[in-house]
C-alpha positions as CSV (number, residue, x, y, z in Angstrom):
1,M,75.8,69.6,76.4
2,A,74.4,67.2,73.8
3,S,75.8,63.5,74.2
4,L,76.6,61.7,71.0
5,P,74.1,58.8,70.7
6,P,75.5,55.3,71.3
7,P,77.5,53.3,68.1
8,P,75.0,50.5,66.6
9,S,76.0,47.3,67.7
10,P,77.2,44.9,65.2
11,E,74.0,43.2,65.2
12,E,72.0,46.6,64.3
13,L,74.9,46.6,61.7
14,R,74.2,43.3,60.0
15,A,70.3,44.0,60.4
16,A,71.0,47.4,58.2
17,T,73.5,46.2,55.1
18,P,72.0,44.5,52.3
19,A,72.4,40.9,51.7
20,I,73.7,40.2,47.9
21,A,73.4,36.0,47.4
22,P,76.3,34.3,45.9
23,V,75.9,34.5,41.9
24,S,74.3,31.3,40.7
25,P,77.1,28.7,39.0
26,G,77.6,28.8,35.2
27,P,79.7,30.9,32.7
28,R,80.9,34.3,34.2
29,P,82.2,37.3,31.9
30,F,85.6,39.0,32.9
31,F,83.3,42.5,34.4
32,S,79.8,43.9,34.1
33,V,78.7,47.0,33.3
34,M,75.4,47.8,35.4
35,I,73.6,51.0,33.9
36,P,71.1,52.7,36.8
37,T,68.5,54.5,35.3
38,H,65.6,56.8,36.6
39,N,64.0,59.4,33.9
40,C,66.7,59.9,31.6
41,A,66.4,57.9,28.6
42,G,67.8,60.6,26.5
43,Y,71.7,60.2,28.0
44,L,71.0,56.2,28.4
45,R,70.7,56.0,24.1
46,E,74.3,58.0,24.3
47,T,75.5,56.1,27.1
48,L,74.6,52.8,25.6
49,A,76.3,53.5,22.6
50,S,79.1,54.8,23.9
51,V,79.8,51.3,25.7
52,L,78.7,49.1,23.1
53,A,81.4,51.0,20.7
54,Q,83.8,49.1,23.2
55,D,82.1,45.8,23.4
56,P,84.7,42.8,24.0
57,G,81.5,40.4,23.4
58,P,79.5,39.2,25.9
59,E,82.2,36.5,27.3
60,Q,84.4,39.4,28.5
61,M,81.5,41.8,29.6
62,Q,78.1,41.9,31.2
63,I,76.2,45.1,30.1
64,E,72.5,46.0,31.9
65,V,70.3,48.5,32.2
66,I,68.6,48.6,35.7
67,D,64.9,51.1,35.7
68,D,64.1,52.2,38.8
69,C,60.4,52.8,37.6
70,S,60.9,55.4,35.4
71,T,58.2,57.7,34.3
72,Q,59.1,59.8,31.4
73,G,60.8,58.2,28.0
74,D,60.5,54.4,27.5
75,P,64.2,52.9,28.7
76,E,63.0,49.7,27.6
77,A,62.8,50.9,24.2
78,V,66.0,52.2,23.9
79,V,67.6,49.3,25.6
80,R,65.5,47.0,22.8
81,E,66.4,49.1,19.6
82,L,70.2,49.5,20.9
83,G,71.2,46.9,22.5
84,S,69.8,44.3,19.8
85,G,69.8,41.4,22.3
86,R,73.0,42.4,23.8
87,V,72.0,44.2,26.8
88,D,69.9,43.2,29.1
89,F,67.0,45.1,30.9
90,H,65.4,44.8,34.1
91,R,62.6,47.3,35.8
92,N,62.4,47.4,40.0
93,P,58.9,46.5,40.8
94,R,58.7,50.1,42.6
95,N,60.9,53.2,42.8
96,L,63.7,52.6,45.1
97,G,66.2,55.0,44.9
98,P,69.5,55.4,44.0
99,T,71.2,53.5,46.9
100,A,68.8,50.9,47.0
101,T,69.1,50.9,42.9
102,F,72.9,50.7,43.2
103,N,72.3,47.5,45.3
104,V,70.0,46.2,42.5
105,C,73.2,46.4,40.4
106,L,75.4,44.4,42.2
107,E,72.4,42.0,43.2
108,R,72.4,41.5,39.4
109,S,75.8,41.5,38.6
110,R,77.8,38.2,37.6
111,G,81.2,39.6,36.4
112,R,84.0,38.8,38.3
113,W,84.7,42.8,38.1
114,V,81.8,44.9,38.4
115,H,81.4,48.8,37.3
116,V,78.0,50.7,37.9
117,L,78.1,53.3,35.4
118,H,76.0,56.2,37.4
119,G,75.4,59.6,36.6
120,D,77.9,61.0,39.3
121,D,80.6,59.4,37.4
122,A,80.7,62.6,35.3
123,N,82.8,64.8,37.6
124,A,85.9,66.6,36.6
125,A,88.4,64.1,37.9
126,K,86.6,60.8,36.5
127,V,86.3,62.4,32.9
128,G,90.4,63.5,33.5
129,E,91.0,60.1,34.0
130,V,88.5,58.4,31.4
131,A,89.7,60.7,28.9
132,A,93.7,60.1,29.4
133,R,93.4,56.5,28.6
134,V,90.8,56.1,25.5
135,D,91.0,56.7,21.9
136,V,87.2,58.1,21.8
137,L,86.1,60.6,24.4
138,H,82.4,60.8,24.3
139,L,80.5,64.1,26.7
140,A,77.6,64.7,26.9
141,G,76.0,67.8,28.8
142,H,74.6,71.3,28.9
143,G,77.6,73.6,27.2
144,V,78.2,77.1,26.8
145,H,81.0,78.8,24.8
146,S,82.4,82.1,26.3
147,G,82.7,84.9,23.8
148,D,84.8,87.3,25.8
149,H,86.8,84.3,27.7
150,P,86.8,81.6,25.0
151,L,88.9,79.0,27.3
152,F,86.2,79.4,30.1
153,S,83.9,77.7,27.9
154,A,82.5,74.8,29.7
155,V,80.5,71.8,29.4
156,E,78.8,71.2,32.9
157,L,79.3,68.2,34.6
158,A,78.5,66.6,38.2
159,D,80.6,68.7,40.4
160,G,81.0,72.1,37.9
161,P,82.0,73.4,34.6
162,W,85.1,71.6,33.1
163,F,86.6,74.5,31.0
164,G,88.7,74.2,27.9
165,H,91.6,75.4,29.7
166,D,91.8,72.5,31.9
167,I,92.3,70.5,28.7
168,D,96.2,71.4,29.0
169,L,96.1,69.7,31.7
170,L,95.5,66.2,30.7
171,P,98.7,64.2,30.7
172,R,97.1,62.5,27.5
173,T,94.5,63.3,24.6
174,P,92.4,60.9,22.8
175,S,92.5,60.8,19.2
176,V,88.7,61.8,18.8
177,V,86.2,63.8,20.7
178,V,82.9,64.2,20.4
179,L,81.5,66.7,22.1
180,S,77.4,66.5,23.0
181,A,76.6,69.4,23.9
182,C,75.3,73.4,22.8
183,E,77.6,75.8,21.5
184,L,81.3,73.9,21.7
185,G,81.5,74.3,18.2
186,Q,82.1,77.7,18.2
187,V,85.2,79.9,18.2
188,S,86.3,83.3,19.0
189,V,89.1,85.1,17.2
190,L,91.7,87.0,19.1
191,R,94.2,89.3,18.2
192,G,96.7,87.9,16.3
193,E,93.7,85.7,14.4
194,E,94.0,83.2,16.2
195,S,90.7,81.0,17.0
196,V,89.8,80.1,20.5
197,G,86.8,77.4,22.0
198,M,86.3,74.4,23.2
199,T,86.5,72.8,20.6
200,A,89.9,74.7,19.2
201,A,91.5,73.9,22.9
202,W,91.2,69.7,22.1
203,L,93.0,70.4,18.9
204,H,95.6,72.4,20.3
205,A,96.1,69.5,23.4
206,G,96.4,66.8,20.5
207,A,93.0,65.8,19.4
208,R,93.1,64.2,15.6
209,T,89.5,65.1,15.2
210,V,86.7,66.6,17.1
211,L,82.7,66.4,16.3
212,S,80.6,69.2,17.9
213,S,78.0,71.9,17.2
214,P,78.7,75.5,17.3
215,A,74.7,75.8,17.2
216,L,72.2,74.8,20.1
217,V,71.1,71.3,19.7
218,A,68.1,69.5,21.0
219,D,68.8,66.4,23.2
220,E,66.6,64.1,21.1
221,V,68.8,65.0,17.7
222,A,72.0,64.3,19.9
223,C,71.1,61.4,20.9
224,E,69.7,59.8,17.6
225,A,72.3,61.6,15.7
226,L,75.6,60.5,17.7
227,A,74.2,57.0,18.5
228,H,74.0,56.3,14.8
229,W,77.3,58.0,14.4
230,H,78.9,55.9,17.0
231,R,77.4,52.4,15.3
232,L,79.0,53.6,11.9
233,V,82.2,54.5,13.5
234,S,82.7,51.3,15.5
235,A,81.6,49.4,12.2
236,G,85.0,51.2,10.7
237,A,83.6,54.5,8.9
238,A,86.1,57.3,9.3
239,P,84.2,60.0,11.5
240,A,84.0,62.3,9.0
241,D,81.8,60.1,6.7
242,A,80.1,58.8,9.6
243,L,78.9,62.2,10.3
244,A,77.9,62.9,6.7
245,E,76.3,59.3,6.3
246,V,74.2,60.8,9.5
247,I,73.2,64.0,8.1
248,R,72.1,62.3,4.8
249,E,69.7,59.8,6.4
250,T,68.0,62.5,8.5
251,D,65.0,64.6,7.5
252,G,65.8,67.3,10.3
253,V,69.0,69.4,10.6
254,V,72.0,68.1,12.9
255,P,73.7,70.9,13.3
256,F,77.6,68.7,14.0
257,V,80.4,69.5,12.4
258,C,83.8,67.6,12.4
259,F,86.8,69.5,13.1
260,G,90.4,68.3,12.2
261,A,91.3,65.4,10.5
262,G,88.1,63.5,9.4
263,W,89.6,60.2,8.8
Protein backbone atom coordinates (compact mmCIF):
# COMPACT_ATOMS: atom_id res chain seq x y z
CA MET A 1 0.00 0.00 0.00
CA ALA A 2 1.46 3.32 -1.04
CA SER A 3 2.18 5.78 1.75
CA LEU A 4 1.61 9.51 1.59
CA PRO A 5 4.67 11.76 1.41
CA PRO A 6 5.55 13.65 4.59
CA PRO A 7 4.13 17.19 4.87
CA PRO A 8 6.52 20.03 4.07
CA SER A 9 8.45 21.54 6.92
CA PRO A 10 7.94 25.20 7.94
CA GLU A 11 11.26 26.02 6.30
CA GLU A 12 10.15 24.42 3.02
CA LEU A 13 6.85 26.29 3.14
CA ARG A 14 8.63 29.59 3.71
CA ALA A 15 10.98 28.90 0.81
CA ALA A 16 8.09 28.11 -1.55
CA THR A 17 5.98 31.13 -0.55
CA PRO A 18 6.54 34.21 -2.74
CA ALA A 19 7.71 37.26 -0.82
CA ILE A 20 5.77 40.49 -1.37
CA ALA A 21 7.60 43.59 -0.23
CA PRO A 22 5.78 46.24 1.83
CA VAL A 23 4.18 49.09 -0.10
CA SER A 24 6.62 51.98 -0.45
CA PRO A 25 5.80 55.23 1.40
CA GLY A 26 3.49 57.70 -0.33
CA PRO A 27 -0.18 58.23 -1.14
CA ARG A 28 -2.23 55.05 -1.44
CA PRO A 29 -5.61 54.69 -3.17
CA PHE A 30 -8.48 52.96 -1.44
CA PHE A 31 -8.27 49.95 -3.78
CA SER A 32 -6.39 48.56 -6.77
CA VAL A 33 -7.84 46.91 -9.86
CA MET A 34 -5.06 44.77 -11.32
CA ILE A 35 -5.76 43.18 -14.72
CA PRO A 36 -3.53 40.25 -15.79
CA THR A 37 -3.62 39.52 -19.52
CA HIS A 38 -2.09 37.15 -22.04
CA ASN A 39 -3.06 37.00 -25.73
CA CYS A 40 -6.52 38.53 -25.23
CA ALA A 41 -6.18 42.16 -26.32
CA GLY A 42 -9.75 42.16 -27.68
CA TYR A 43 -11.32 41.26 -24.34
CA LEU A 44 -8.85 43.60 -22.61
CA ARG A 45 -10.34 46.49 -24.58
CA GLU A 46 -13.85 45.73 -23.32
CA THR A 47 -12.61 45.11 -19.78
CA LEU A 48 -10.83 48.46 -19.63
CA ALA A 49 -13.82 50.29 -21.08
CA SER A 50 -16.04 48.78 -18.38
CA VAL A 51 -13.59 49.56 -15.54
CA LEU A 52 -13.03 53.13 -16.73
CA ALA A 53 -16.78 53.70 -16.95
CA GLN A 54 -16.85 53.10 -13.16
CA ASP A 55 -13.63 55.01 -12.37
CA PRO A 56 -13.89 57.12 -9.18
CA GLY A 57 -10.51 58.74 -9.86
CA PRO A 58 -6.83 57.93 -9.19
CA GLU A 59 -7.05 59.00 -5.55
CA GLN A 60 -9.55 56.18 -4.98
CA MET A 61 -8.57 53.51 -7.51
CA GLN A 62 -5.34 52.26 -9.07
CA ILE A 63 -5.82 50.60 -12.48
CA GLU A 64 -2.95 48.60 -13.95
CA VAL A 65 -2.63 45.97 -16.69
CA ILE A 66 -0.03 43.22 -16.21
CA ASP A 67 0.91 41.56 -19.51
CA ASP A 68 2.46 38.10 -19.32
CA CYS A 69 4.48 38.57 -22.53
CA SER A 70 1.60 38.31 -25.02
CA THR A 71 2.53 37.04 -28.48
CA GLN A 72 -0.82 38.02 -30.05
CA GLY A 73 -2.32 41.49 -30.19
CA ASP A 74 -0.81 44.58 -28.60
CA PRO A 75 -2.12 45.07 -25.04
CA GLU A 76 0.16 48.06 -24.47
CA ALA A 77 -1.40 49.87 -27.44
CA VAL A 78 -4.88 49.12 -26.04
CA VAL A 79 -3.86 50.62 -22.69
CA ARG A 80 -2.42 53.72 -24.38
CA GLU A 81 -5.55 54.21 -26.48
CA LEU A 82 -8.19 53.67 -23.83
CA GLY A 83 -6.25 54.56 -20.70
CA SER A 84 -5.02 57.95 -21.94
CA GLY A 85 -2.47 58.03 -19.11
CA ARG A 86 -5.00 56.89 -16.50
CA VAL A 87 -4.09 53.18 -16.70
CA ASP A 88 -0.60 51.87 -15.90
CA PHE A 89 1.01 49.07 -17.91
CA HIS A 90 3.62 46.49 -16.94
CA ARG A 91 5.02 43.66 -19.06
CA ASN A 92 6.67 40.70 -17.41
CA PRO A 93 10.29 40.17 -18.55
CA ARG A 94 9.28 36.67 -19.70
CA ASN A 95 6.17 34.49 -19.72
CA LEU A 96 5.59 33.51 -16.08
CA GLY A 97 2.22 31.76 -16.27
CA PRO A 98 -1.06 32.71 -14.55
CA THR A 99 -0.17 32.08 -10.90
CA ALA A 100 3.13 33.96 -10.97
CA THR A 101 1.46 36.81 -12.88
CA PHE A 102 -1.21 37.06 -10.17
CA ASN A 103 1.65 37.43 -7.67
CA VAL A 104 3.10 40.24 -9.82
CA CYS A 105 -0.31 41.95 -9.64
CA LEU A 106 -0.16 41.83 -5.83
CA GLU A 107 3.45 43.02 -5.76
CA ARG A 108 2.65 46.06 -7.89
CA SER A 109 -0.63 47.00 -6.21
CA ARG A 110 -0.73 50.05 -3.95
CA GLY A 111 -4.32 50.04 -2.78
CA ARG A 112 -5.50 49.13 0.69
CA TRP A 113 -7.80 46.62 -0.99
CA VAL A 114 -6.84 44.68 -4.13
CA HIS A 115 -8.98 43.06 -6.82
CA VAL A 116 -7.22 40.90 -9.42
CA LEU A 117 -9.61 41.03 -12.37
CA HIS A 118 -8.88 37.80 -14.24
CA GLY A 119 -10.82 35.65 -16.70
CA ASP A 120 -11.98 33.05 -14.16
CA ASP A 121 -14.09 35.79 -12.55
CA ALA A 122 -16.54 35.31 -15.40
CA ASN A 123 -18.40 32.38 -13.87
CA ALA A 124 -22.13 32.15 -13.20
CA ALA A 125 -21.90 32.88 -9.46
CA LYS A 126 -19.64 35.90 -9.91
CA VAL A 127 -21.61 37.34 -12.83
CA GLY A 128 -24.85 36.87 -10.89
CA GLU A 129 -23.35 38.64 -7.88
CA VAL A 130 -22.12 41.55 -10.00
CA ALA A 131 -25.39 41.79 -11.93
CA ALA A 132 -27.29 42.19 -8.66
CA ARG A 133 -25.33 45.28 -7.57
CA VAL A 134 -24.48 47.29 -10.71
CA ASP A 135 -26.54 49.60 -12.90
CA VAL A 136 -24.67 48.73 -16.13
CA LEU A 137 -23.76 45.08 -16.81
CA HIS A 138 -21.49 44.22 -19.76
CA LEU A 139 -21.19 40.53 -20.74
CA ALA A 140 -18.62 39.59 -23.38
CA GLY A 141 -18.34 36.05 -24.66
CA HIS A 142 -19.66 33.50 -27.11
CA GLY A 143 -23.43 33.63 -27.44
CA VAL A 144 -25.97 31.32 -29.05
CA HIS A 145 -29.70 31.73 -29.63
CA SER A 146 -31.70 28.51 -29.31
CA GLY A 147 -34.58 28.81 -31.75
CA ASP A 148 -36.44 25.72 -30.54
CA HIS A 149 -35.96 26.51 -26.84
CA PRO A 150 -35.30 30.27 -26.68
CA LEU A 151 -34.91 30.42 -22.88
CA PHE A 152 -31.94 28.09 -23.35
CA SER A 153 -30.21 30.84 -25.33
CA ALA A 154 -26.96 31.40 -23.49
CA VAL A 155 -23.71 33.27 -23.13
CA GLU A 156 -20.68 31.08 -22.42
CA LEU A 157 -18.97 31.81 -19.09
CA ALA A 158 -15.88 30.27 -17.53
CA ASP A 159 -17.91 27.47 -15.90
CA GLY A 160 -20.38 26.84 -18.71
CA PRO A 161 -23.43 28.46 -20.34
CA TRP A 162 -25.54 31.08 -18.55
CA PHE A 163 -29.09 30.63 -19.82
CA GLY A 164 -31.91 33.07 -20.35
CA HIS A 165 -34.00 31.37 -17.67
CA ASP A 166 -31.19 31.97 -15.11
CA ILE A 167 -31.87 35.71 -15.26
CA ASP A 168 -35.13 35.36 -13.32
CA LEU A 169 -33.11 34.03 -10.37
CA LEU A 170 -31.30 37.34 -9.88
CA PRO A 171 -32.39 39.29 -6.78
CA ARG A 172 -31.92 42.56 -8.68
CA THR A 173 -31.62 43.42 -12.38
CA PRO A 174 -29.23 46.03 -13.83
CA SER A 175 -30.82 49.01 -15.53
CA VAL A 176 -28.66 48.64 -18.66
CA VAL A 177 -27.36 45.31 -20.00
CA VAL A 178 -24.78 45.03 -22.81
CA LEU A 179 -24.55 41.59 -24.45
CA SER A 180 -21.33 41.56 -26.46
CA ALA A 181 -22.02 38.21 -28.07
CA CYS A 182 -23.40 36.78 -31.29
CA GLU A 183 -27.13 36.21 -31.88
CA LEU A 184 -28.42 37.20 -28.42
CA GLY A 185 -30.54 39.97 -29.94
CA GLN A 186 -32.65 37.30 -31.70
CA VAL A 187 -36.07 36.20 -30.47
CA SER A 188 -38.37 33.31 -31.24
CA VAL A 189 -42.13 33.88 -31.44
CA LEU A 190 -44.05 31.25 -29.50
CA ARG A 191 -47.75 30.51 -29.33
CA GLY A 192 -49.67 33.58 -28.33
CA GLU A 193 -47.16 35.75 -30.24
CA GLU A 194 -44.81 35.90 -27.25
CA SER A 195 -41.25 36.94 -28.17
CA VAL A 196 -38.69 34.93 -26.18
CA GLY A 197 -34.88 34.95 -26.10
CA MET A 198 -31.95 36.22 -24.04
CA THR A 199 -32.65 39.91 -24.71
CA ALA A 200 -36.37 39.47 -24.02
CA ALA A 201 -35.51 37.62 -20.78
CA TRP A 202 -33.50 40.61 -19.51
CA LEU A 203 -36.30 43.02 -20.37
CA HIS A 204 -38.87 40.75 -18.73
CA ALA A 205 -36.70 40.61 -15.57
CA GLY A 206 -36.72 44.40 -15.33
CA ALA A 207 -33.80 45.75 -17.36
CA ARG A 208 -34.65 49.14 -18.84
CA THR A 209 -32.29 48.87 -21.84
CA VAL A 210 -30.53 45.93 -23.51
CA LEU A 211 -27.83 46.36 -26.16
CA SER A 212 -27.36 43.19 -28.20
CA SER A 213 -26.78 41.85 -31.70
CA PRO A 214 -29.24 39.65 -33.63
CA ALA A 215 -26.44 38.59 -35.98
CA LEU A 216 -22.89 37.29 -35.84
CA VAL A 217 -20.45 39.96 -34.68
CA ALA A 218 -16.67 39.92 -35.06
CA ASP A 219 -14.62 40.37 -31.89
CA GLU A 220 -12.77 43.40 -33.24
CA VAL A 221 -16.03 45.11 -34.24
CA ALA A 222 -17.57 44.51 -30.81
CA CYS A 223 -14.42 45.70 -29.05
CA GLU A 224 -14.13 48.94 -31.01
CA ALA A 225 -17.83 49.77 -31.09
CA LEU A 226 -18.66 48.99 -27.47
CA ALA A 227 -15.56 50.66 -26.05
CA HIS A 228 -16.67 53.83 -27.90
CA TRP A 229 -20.24 53.32 -26.65
CA HIS A 230 -19.05 53.11 -23.03
CA ARG A 231 -17.07 56.32 -23.40
CA LEU A 232 -20.13 58.16 -24.73
CA VAL A 233 -22.47 56.77 -22.06
CA SER A 234 -20.01 57.59 -19.26
CA ALA A 235 -19.92 61.15 -20.64
CA GLY A 236 -23.70 61.42 -20.25
CA ALA A 237 -25.15 60.21 -23.57
CA ALA A 238 -28.31 58.10 -23.52
CA PRO A 239 -27.72 54.43 -24.53
CA ALA A 240 -29.64 54.71 -27.83
CA ASP A 241 -28.04 58.05 -28.73
CA ALA A 242 -24.59 56.64 -27.96
CA LEU A 243 -25.21 53.63 -30.20
CA ALA A 244 -26.47 55.87 -33.02
CA GLU A 245 -23.29 57.95 -32.72
CA VAL A 246 -21.10 54.82 -32.81
CA ILE A 247 -22.88 53.55 -35.93
CA ARG A 248 -22.59 56.96 -37.60
CA GLU A 249 -18.85 57.18 -36.97
CA THR A 250 -18.02 53.58 -37.97
CA ASP A 251 -17.26 52.72 -41.60
CA GLY A 252 -18.33 49.07 -41.36
CA VAL A 253 -21.50 47.41 -40.10
CA VAL A 254 -22.19 47.59 -36.36
CA PRO A 255 -24.92 44.94 -35.85
CA PHE A 256 -25.98 46.01 -32.35
CA VAL A 257 -29.54 47.13 -31.57
CA CYS A 258 -30.84 49.04 -28.55
CA PHE A 259 -33.90 47.28 -27.11
CA GLY A 260 -36.27 48.65 -24.50
CA ALA A 261 -36.04 52.27 -23.38
CA GLY A 262 -33.14 54.02 -25.10
CA TRP A 263 -32.82 56.90 -22.66
